[in-house]
N, C-alpha and C positions, 0 to 999 in steps of 0.2 A: 529437920532446919524449916521454920518457918517462913513462907515467902510474905513480902510486904504486900498489903492490900493495897492497889491504886486507889489514888483519890479520884473524886468527881472530875476535877481539872485534867487530870491524868486521862481518864477516859476520854475526855472531850479532844484533848488534844491527839489522841491515838486515832479517834473518828475523822478528824479532820485531816489528818495525814494519810489515813486509808483513802480520803477521797478528795485530794488535793487537786486533782485534775479538774474537778469541777467547782472548784473557788473561783469567786470573781471581785465583786467587791465585798473588801473586809469590813468596810465600814469604821466602827470605833473601837474595832478589837484591840486588848492592850498590846504594846509592842513586845512586852516580855513573853506573850503567848504566839506574836507572829514571828519573833525569833526561834522560836521551837516549831513552827509549823512550815515557814517557807524555805528553811534549807533542803526539804524534801522535795521543791519545785524542780522541775527542769527548766531551761532557759525560757521557752516557748510559755510555759506556764506561770514563770515569774513574770513575764513580760505582760501577760493577758491579766494579771490581778493589779500590778501597777496600774495598767493603763484604764483598767474598770473601776478603779477606785478613785473617784473624784473629791476633790475639795480637800484632800488630805496626802501629806509628804511621806511616804514610806520609807525614805532612804536611811532614816535610822537604825531601821531592820534589815533593809535591804542593799545599803551601800557595800558592805563587804562581799556579801553574794555576787554582785555584779562585777566585782574586782577579779574574785576568782575567775568567773566567766571570761572575762578579758583575758586574763594570763592563761587560762586553757585554751582560748582560741587563737590568740595572738601573740603568745609567749611570753615567758617571764621576762626576757630582755626589753621587750616592747614596753612592759607594764612599767618595769623600772627607769625607762628612758622618760615616760610620762610623769613618773613620781617626781625624777630629778627637774624636770623643765618647770613643773608646777611649784617645787621649793626655790629654784632660782627666779621665777617670776612673782614669789609669794602669794601665790591663787591658790584656789581648792575647787576641783571640778568634781561633782558627783560620777560615780564610776558606771552610771548607767547611760549619763550623757556621752561620756569618754568612749564607751562602747559603740553607741550609734553613731558618733563623728567617725570613729576608727572604720566602722562597718561602711559607711557612705564614703569614705574615702578609698577604700579597697573597691567598691562597686563602680566607681568614677574610674580608677586607674584601669580596672579590667576592662569597663567600655571603650577607654581610648585605647588600650591595646589591640582590641578586637575590630575598632575603626580602621587603626593602622593597618592590621592584618590584611582586613576586607580591602582597602585602598590598593595595598599591595598585589593583591591577587588582581582586582581590574585592571591596574596598569600592566601587568605581566600578560593580561589575556588578550589586551587592547596590543601590546608590543608584539604577540604571535599571531594574531590576525592581521597586523599590517605586514607582516612578513610572509605572510601564505601566499602561494602562487594561486592565481585566479585563472582557472581552467576555462576555456573558451568551446563550447559544445557546437557553434555554428563553424563549420569548415568552409572557407573560400573556395570556390570553383577554381581548378588548375586553367593554364592558359589553353592547353591541350584540348581540355575538355570543352572549354567555350568555344574553340576553333571547330572543334568537331559538331557540337550542337549547331554553330553558325552555319556550315557547312550542309549538315543535314537539313537545315529548314530551307537554304537555297534550293537544294537538289528537290525538295518535296513541291517546292514554290513553281520551278520548272517544270516538274513531272505532271502537276496540276494543270499547268498553262497549255501544256503539248497536249493532255487529255480533251481538255476543253476545245483546243483549236481544231484536233481530229474530228471531234464529234460534231462542230460546225461545220468543216469541209464535207462530212457525210450526210449532213442534212441539209447543203445547200442546194439550189435549184439546178444550177449547172450539172453536179453529180446526179442527181435523182434523174434528169433527162437523159444522162449519158448512160446510165444503167438501163434505162427502159430502151433505148436506142441498142444497147447490146443485147438485152433480152429478145429483141426483136431480130436482130439478125442471127441470133443462135437458132431461132425458130425456122427462119428463112432456110439456115443450112440444111435443117432437118427437111425440109421440106422440097429442096433442089438437088437432081440426080448428082451422084458422087462423080460424075465425068466432068460436071461444069465447074468452071473457076469460082473462087469465092467472090463473094460480092464485093463492090467498093464500100458499101455502107460499114462491114464489119472493119474492113483496114481503117477507115476515116474515124471510126468509132475510137478504137485503140491508139490512133494517133492522138486524137483530141484529148482522149483521157490522158496521156502522157504528159502533152503540153499543159493541161490544167492542173496537174498535180505538182508540175515544177515550181510554177510560181508560190503555190501555196507552201511548198518546202522552204522557199526562201524566206518567208513572211516568218517562219519560226525556228 
């Protein structure tokens, strides 16, 4: 059985179909040729061809194709509702425009849903943060500790005053004179024979030192 030899038109159409992804502006190509080529396009390819073709309405060759894409993406029931509304209002819209309007409505509805979800998450985060317990890292000193520290400072002050007073007492002119008198008395005791009574100077020195020490103790 002999196969029919393809015509030149058939060969051109087959080449166009094989390279449909490269098609753009179809210019003045006859509609009966476009009706054989464009059904092989994907949705994006068909959109690209229509947007690239300037100054020409391709809907006579593409309207049914857009209806099929609409039904495939949004459902047959949705397409039937659109057909019924157009019949009731006695208007006709191109399925490309209907597809674009439906896609825009879905995108807007999706964005609104996302905004509502985002707002709810923000409100929930704000509610959780308001209920969180704030931990205070700075611990106030206890009364006992403050009392102990205050007593310690008073004791240290008193101790410092006592030391200062003692140094002033030891460095005073009277104490130095008494110490010198005492050293002389000790030296005299060594030089006097043991049978001799202690000298009066030694006793006066001890008594004077004792009397001088008592008033200084009362001062502190």
